[in-house]
C-alpha positions in Angstrom: 10.8 -23.0 3.5 11.9 -19.3 3.6 12.7 -18.1 7.2 15.4 -15.6 6.9 14.7 -11.9 6.9 16.0 -11.5 3.3 13.9 -14.5 2.0 10.7 -13.3 3.8 11.2 -9.7 2.6 11.8 -11.0 -1.0 8.6 -13.0 -0.9 6.7 -10.0 0.5 7.9 -7.7 -2.2 7.2 -10.3 -4.8 3.6 -10.5 -3.5 3.3 -6.8 -3.6 4.5 -6.8 -7.2 1.7 -9.2 -8.1 3.4 -12.6 -7.8 0.6 -14.7 -6.2 2.9 -17.7 -5.8 5.4 -15.6 -3.8 2.6 -14.3 -1.6 1.3 -17.8 -1.0 4.8 -19.1 -0.1 5.2 -16.1 2.3 2.0 -16.9 4.1 2.9 -20.6 4.4 6.4 -19.7 5.7 5.0 -17.4 8.3 2.7 -20.0 9.9 5.5 -21.8 12.0 7.1 -18.4 12.9 3.9 -17.0 14.2 2.9 -20.3 16.0 6.3 -20.1 17.8 5.7 -16.4 18.6 2.3 -17.0 20.1 3.1 -20.2 21.9 5.7 -18.3 23.9 3.2 -15.6 24.9 -0.1 -17.4 25.5 -1.2 -19.5 28.4 -3.9 -21.2 26.4 -2.5 -23.2 23.4 -5.9 -23.5 21.7 -5.8 -19.7 20.9 -2.5 -20.0 19.0 -4.0 -21.1 15.6 -6.7 -18.4 15.8 -4.2 -15.7 16.4 -1.9 -17.0 13.6 -4.9 -16.9 11.2 -5.9 -13.5 12.5 -2.4 -12.2 12.0 -2.1 -13.6 8.5 -5.4 -11.9 7.6 -4.2 -8.6 9.0 -0.9 -8.9 7.1 -2.8 -9.6 3.9 -5.2 -6.7 4.4 -2.4 -4.2 5.4 0.2 -5.5 3.0 0.2 -2.2 1.0 1.4 -0.3 4.2 4.6 -2.3 4.2 7.6 0.0 3.6 10.0 -1.9 1.2 13.0 -0.1 2.7 12.2 -1.4 6.2 12.8 -4.9 7.7 9.9 -7.2 7.1 10.0 -9.2 10.3 9.9 -6.0 12.5 6.7 -5.0 10.6 5.3 -8.6 10.9 6.0 -8.9 14.6 4.5 -5.4 15.3 1.2 -6.7 13.8 1.5 -9.9 15.8 2.1 -8.0 19.0 -1.0 -5.9 18.5 -3.0 -9.0 17.7 -1.8 -10.4 21.1 -2.7 -7.2 22.9 -6.2 -7.4 21.3 -6.5 -11.0 22.4 -5.6 -10.1 26.0 -8.2 -7.3 25.9 -10.9 -9.6 24.6 -10.1 -12.2 27.3 -9.9 -9.4 29.9 -6.8 -11.1 31.2 -3.7 -9.2 32.4 -0.5 -9.0 30.5 2.3 -10.8 32.4 4.7 -8.3 33.8 7.6 -9.6 31.7 5.6 -8.9 28.5 4.8 -5.2 29.4 8.3 -4.0 28.3 8.2 -5.8 25.0 4.7 -4.4 24.3 5.7 -0.9 25.1 8.9 -1.2 23.1 6.9 -2.5 20.1 4.7 0.5 20.3 7.9 2.7 20.4 9.4 0.9 17.5 6.2 1.3 15.4 6.2 5.1 16.2 9.9 5.2 15.3 9.2 3.4 12.0 6.4 5.8 11.2 8.8 8.6 11.9 11.3 6.9 9.5 13.9 6.1 12.2 15.9 3.2 11.0 15.9 0.3 13.4 19.3 -0.8 12.3 20.6 2.7 13.1 19.1 2.5 16.6 20.6 -0.9 17.2 24.0 0.2 16.0 24.1 2.5 19.1 24.2 -0.6 21.3 26.9 -3.2 21.9 27.0 -6.0 19.4 25.8 -8.4 22.1 22.8 -6.3 23.0 21.9 -5.6 19.4 22.0 -9.3 18.5 20.0 -10.3 21.6 17.3 -7.8 20.7 17.3 -8.7 17.0 17.0 -12.4 17.8 14.2 -12.1 20.4 12.2 -9.1 19.3 12.7 -8.9 15.6 13.2 -12.5 14.6 10.9 -14.0 17.2 13.4 -16.5 18.7 12.9 -17.7 22.2 15.5 -16.7 24.8 16.9 -20.3 24.7 17.2 -20.2 20.9 18.9 -16.8 21.0 21.3 -18.0 23.7 22.2 -21.2 21.8 22.8 -19.2 18.6 25.1 -16.7 20.4 26.7 -19.5 22.5 25.9 -17.6 25.7 23.7 -18.4 28.7 20.0 -17.5 28.8 20.4 -15.1 31.6 23.0 -13.3 29.5 20.5 -12.9 26.7 17.8 -11.6 29.1 20.2 -9.1 30.7 21.4 -7.9 27.2 17.8 -7.5 26.0 16.8 -5.6 29.1 19.7 -3.2 29.1 19.6 -2.7 25.4 15.8 -1.9 25.4 16.4 0.5 28.3 19.1 2.3 26.3 16.9 2.4 23.2 14.0 3.7 25.1 16.1 6.5 26.6 17.5 7.3 23.1 14.0 7.4 21.5 12.6 9.6 24.2 15.6 12.0 23.7 14.9 12.3 19.9 
């Protein structure tokens, strides 16, 4: 099952070029990624499958807006974040304070993408450790524990790296 950025992007581009089988493989490959993404963010597990389905429909409807020169997973998770925000609004629940920063940063990243600012260029301004932590948790949808295990560091180290990196990126984006 395709899960790397390159594989997912290749399937997305194949689907855009008319390969129905590639589009189907892409949608199937995204199910576990989106389930993991939403399980970490929702207090009610029964809403996960609905949000996964809603996100896959949104991706299918908006697939022509995908910029082939941009990372696929950043685009996917921006859609997923907005679906989560809509879910919170429908439920009239509050967003946990630890999610506010990631929601605001997602909006900043989407604006940056619309303005053609390359995410990789932005991340290259950070330390390698901060850039990896942000990529793993915000672009690739890994949990903090998964990112920590992959980088062979502690979970608190990942959290601090993400927080400091996002703060630096936020200041950089505001200054542009």
